[in-house]
C-alpha positions in Angstrom: 78.9 10.0 70.2 79.5 6.3 70.7 82.2 5.4 73.2 84.1 3.5 70.6 84.5 6.6 68.4 87.9 6.5 66.7 90.5 9.3 66.7 89.7 9.9 63.0 86.0 10.4 63.8 86.8 12.9 66.6 89.2 14.8 64.3 86.5 14.9 61.7 83.9 16.3 64.1 86.4 19.0 65.2 87.5 19.8 61.7 83.9 20.5 60.6 83.8 23.6 62.8 87.5 24.4 63.2 86.8 28.1 62.5 83.4 28.1 64.3 84.6 30.5 67.0 85.8 33.0 64.3 82.4 33.5 62.9 81.0 35.9 65.5 79.4 38.3 63.1 77.3 40.1 65.6 78.7 40.7 69.1 76.3 42.1 71.8 78.3 44.1 74.4 76.3 44.9 77.5 77.5 48.0 79.4 76.4 49.8 82.5 78.4 52.8 81.2 80.8 52.7 84.2 84.6 52.8 83.8 84.8 49.2 85.0 82.4 47.9 82.4 84.7 49.4 79.7 86.9 46.4 80.2 84.2 44.1 78.8 83.6 46.6 75.9 87.4 46.4 75.1 87.2 42.6 75.0 84.2 42.9 72.6 86.2 45.3 70.5 89.2 42.9 70.3 87.0 40.0 69.4 85.2 42.0 66.7 88.5 42.9 65.2 89.6 39.3 65.3 86.4 38.0 63.7 85.6 41.0 61.6 82.3 41.3 63.4 80.0 44.1 64.3 79.3 45.3 67.9 75.9 46.1 69.2 76.5 48.2 72.3 73.6 47.7 74.8 72.7 49.6 77.9 69.7 48.6 80.0 68.2 51.3 82.1 66.6 49.9 85.1 64.1 52.5 86.5 63.4 52.8 90.2 60.6 50.7 91.6 58.4 53.7 92.0 58.7 54.5 88.3 57.8 51.0 87.2 54.9 50.5 89.6 52.7 53.6 89.4 50.0 51.6 91.3 52.3 51.8 94.4 53.5 55.3 94.2 52.7 58.3 92.1 55.9 60.2 91.1 56.0 63.9 91.4 56.6 66.0 88.3 60.1 66.9 89.6 60.9 63.2 90.1 59.7 62.4 86.6 61.9 65.2 85.1 64.9 63.9 87.1 64.4 60.4 85.8 64.1 61.6 82.2 67.3 63.6 82.7 69.2 60.5 83.9 67.9 58.6 80.9 69.1 61.3 78.5 72.5 61.4 80.1 72.8 57.6 79.9 71.8 57.8 76.2 74.5 60.5 75.5 77.2 58.4 77.2 76.1 55.3 75.2 76.3 57.2 71.9 79.7 58.5 73.0 81.0 55.0 73.5 79.5 53.9 70.2 81.2 56.7 68.4 84.5 55.8 70.0 84.2 52.3 68.8 83.3 53.5 65.3 86.4 55.7 65.3 88.6 52.6 65.9 87.3 51.0 62.7 85.0 48.6 64.5 81.5 48.7 63.1 79.2 49.5 66.0 75.5 50.2 66.6 73.9 51.1 70.0 70.7 50.3 71.7 69.2 51.4 75.0 66.4 49.4 76.7 64.3 49.9 79.8 63.5 47.0 82.0 64.9 44.0 83.9 68.6 43.8 82.8 69.1 40.1 82.1 65.7 39.8 80.3 66.5 42.8 78.1 70.0 41.5 77.3 68.6 38.1 76.3 65.8 39.6 74.3 68.2 41.9 72.5 70.4 39.0 71.6 67.5 37.0 70.2 66.2 40.0 68.2 69.6 40.8 66.8 70.5 37.1 66.3 73.7 37.7 68.2 76.5 35.2 68.0 78.1 36.3 71.2 77.2 38.3 74.3 79.9 40.0 76.3 79.1 41.1 79.9 81.1 42.4 82.8 80.6 41.5 86.4 81.8 44.4 88.5 80.0 47.5 87.3 79.8 49.8 90.4 77.8 52.8 89.3 74.6 53.6 91.2 72.3 52.7 88.3 74.6 50.0 86.8 74.9 47.2 89.3 72.9 44.9 87.0 76.0 43.2 85.6 77.1 41.9 89.0 76.3 38.4 90.4 73.0 36.8 89.5 72.3 38.9 86.4 75.5 37.7 84.5 74.7 34.1 85.6 71.1 34.4 84.4 72.3 35.7 81.0 74.6 32.7 80.8 71.7 30.4 81.6 69.1 31.8 79.3 71.1 33.3 76.4 70.5 32.0 72.9 74.2 32.2 72.1 77.6 32.0 73.6 78.4 34.4 76.5 81.8 35.9 77.5 81.9 37.0 81.2 84.6 39.4 82.0 85.5 40.2 85.6 87.0 43.6 86.1 89.6 42.5 88.7 90.7 39.6 86.4 92.2 41.8 83.7 95.9 42.2 84.6 96.4 45.1 82.3 93.3 46.9 83.5 92.7 49.8 81.2 96.3 50.7 80.7 97.4 52.7 77.6 98.9 49.7 75.8 95.6 47.8 75.8 93.7 51.0 74.8 96.1 51.5 71.9 96.4 48.0 70.5 92.8 46.8 71.0 94.3 43.3 70.8 93.1 40.2 72.6 96.2 38.7 74.2 95.7 35.0 75.0 98.6 33.0 76.3 96.8 30.1 78.0 93.2 28.8 77.5 91.7 26.3 79.9 88.9 24.0 78.5 87.2 21.9 81.1 85.4 19.1 79.2 83.0 16.3 80.2 84.0 14.4 77.0 80.5 14.4 75.6 79.8 15.3 72.0 78.2 18.5 73.1 81.4 19.5 74.9 83.1 19.6 71.5 81.5 23.0 70.9 83.6 24.5 73.7 86.8 22.8 72.3 86.0 24.2 68.8 85.6 27.7 70.2 88.8 27.5 72.2 90.8 26.1 69.2 89.4 28.8 67.0 90.6 31.4 69.4 93.9 29.7 70.1 95.0 29.4 66.5 95.1 33.1 65.5 96.4 34.2 68.9 99.0 31.4 69.2 97.6 30.5 72.6 98.3 27.3 74.4 95.1 25.2 74.9 94.8 22.9 77.9 92.0 20.3 78.0 91.0 19.3 81.5 88.7 16.5 82.5 87.5 15.7 86.0 86.6 12.0 86.5 83.8 11.9 89.1 83.5 8.5 90.8 80.1 7.1 90.1 77.7 7.1 93.1 77.1 3.4 92.8 80.7 2.7 93.6 80.4 4.5 96.9 76.9 3.4 97.7 76.2 0.9 100.5 72.8 0.1 99.1 74.2 -1.7 96.0 75.7 -5.2 96.4 79.0 -4.9 94.6 82.3 -6.5 95.8 85.3 -4.3 96.3 87.1 -6.0 93.6 84.3 -5.6 91.1 83.9 -2.0 92.0 87.6 -1.2 91.5 87.6 -3.1 88.2 84.6 -1.1 86.9 86.2 2.1 88.1 89.5 1.3 86.4 87.8 0.5 83.1 85.8 3.7 83.2 88.9 5.8 84.0 90.9 4.2 81.2 88.1 4.9 78.7 87.9 8.5 79.9 91.6 9.0 79.6 91.7 7.5 76.1 88.9 9.7 74.9 90.7 12.8 76.4 93.9 11.9 74.6 92.0 11.4 71.4 90.6 14.9 71.7 94.0 16.3 72.4 95.4 14.6 69.3 92.5 15.9 67.2 93.1 19.5 68.4 96.9 19.2 67.9 96.2 17.9 64.3 94.6 21.3 63.6 97.9 23.1 64.3 97.0 24.2 67.9 99.4 23.7 70.7 97.4 21.5 73.2 97.9 19.3 76.2 95.4 17.3 78.3 95.1 16.3 82.0 92.6 14.2 83.9 92.0 14.3 87.7 89.6 12.5 90.0 87.4 14.5 92.3 84.5 17.0 92.5 84.4 18.7 89.2 83.9 22.4 90.1 86.5 22.2 92.9 89.1 20.6 90.7 88.4 23.1 87.9 88.7 26.1 90.2 91.9 24.6 91.7 93.4 24.1 88.3 92.4 27.7 87.3 94.4 29.0 90.3 97.4 26.8 89.5 97.4 27.5 85.8 96.4 31.2 85.8 94.8 31.0 82.3 93.9 34.1 80.3 90.5 32.5 79.4 88.3 29.6 80.5 86.0 28.1 77.9 83.2 25.9 79.2 80.4 24.1 77.4 76.8 23.6 78.3 74.4 20.6 77.9 76.9 17.9 78.6 74.7 14.8 78.3 76.7 11.9 79.7 75.3 10.1 82.7 77.7 11.1 85.5 79.5 13.8 83.6 77.0 16.7 83.5 79.2 19.0 85.6 79.2 21.7 82.9 75.5 22.1 83.3 73.8 24.4 85.9 75.5 25.1 89.2 79.1 24.0 88.2 79.4 26.3 85.2 77.8 29.1 87.3 80.3 28.5 90.1 83.2 28.7 87.5 81.7 32.0 86.2 81.3 33.3 89.8 84.7 32.4 91.2 87.0 32.5 88.2 89.6 35.2 88.3 89.8 35.3 84.5 87.2 35.8 81.7 85.0 32.8 81.1 83.4 31.9 77.7 80.2 29.9 78.1 80.1 28.2 74.6 76.9 27.3 72.8 76.5 26.0 69.3 74.8 28.9 67.6 73.7 26.7 64.6 71.2 25.1 66.9 69.5 28.3 67.9 65.9 28.7 67.0 65.6 31.2 64.2 69.1 30.9 63.0 69.7 30.2 59.4 
């Protein structure tokens, strides 16, 4: 989007997909069947109710190395029977969770795959043309550690759709009775870090779409990163010229941020905006600790020259260190194979 884009143009872009985040027709909920992963399933249930969507409950059974590499070790008959018994038990638990979701008037199907967890989760999402993947990060069962650490991050990196990462410790209500009864997603504050690119509007659309029906407060947050050339000793630039360029760039960024805030506010969403200067992921994490949001919504594929902080390592650091759920937003209309 050109730098000189007007507030009307920004409002128009946002208005085109104002309810984009409410069109999650198919939600893929990955579970390791542990009690901790149930928190992520409850989030999926809440979102399915909010969007009138269907849940696909997925469990990936990761067999022992000896089972997947018969060239290394030949399993005894007893070991084979034991593995099959574990698989049957996992399938029964999966069906039990599916039936419980069905009983709460949320349409639900189940699927169990065998293989590398993140690959199977991504492949299932592609096969089902899922609109959202929900994963947890603190499954602790012996066979269910795949939703910790790098697997959740790999799903975020390779998924064909948006991904909601739910950390078990981040949910203040845990699995208390009120949450289990209401099945409602309670969002008071939503933090949206933005690099101000056109691609980052997807994250703002998702956040606004969630904020509107839940009456949540939306906070836009931009971190202005000082360009390398300003600090470089290899580029001949006077201090005055450098400061002038920097001031102009900061003013443009602040004006664009305020334009986005006005466009969101115009869609009847309570919204404010703040800009800071510094290292993006550090400032975002610091703001998260200060604000204590109920949800962070980050975009991917920010394309501006020095503002690509929502790509790669920064988004992954947010997912890894955030104390609240993080929604990694992608525009599903751009997915290959989507209608």
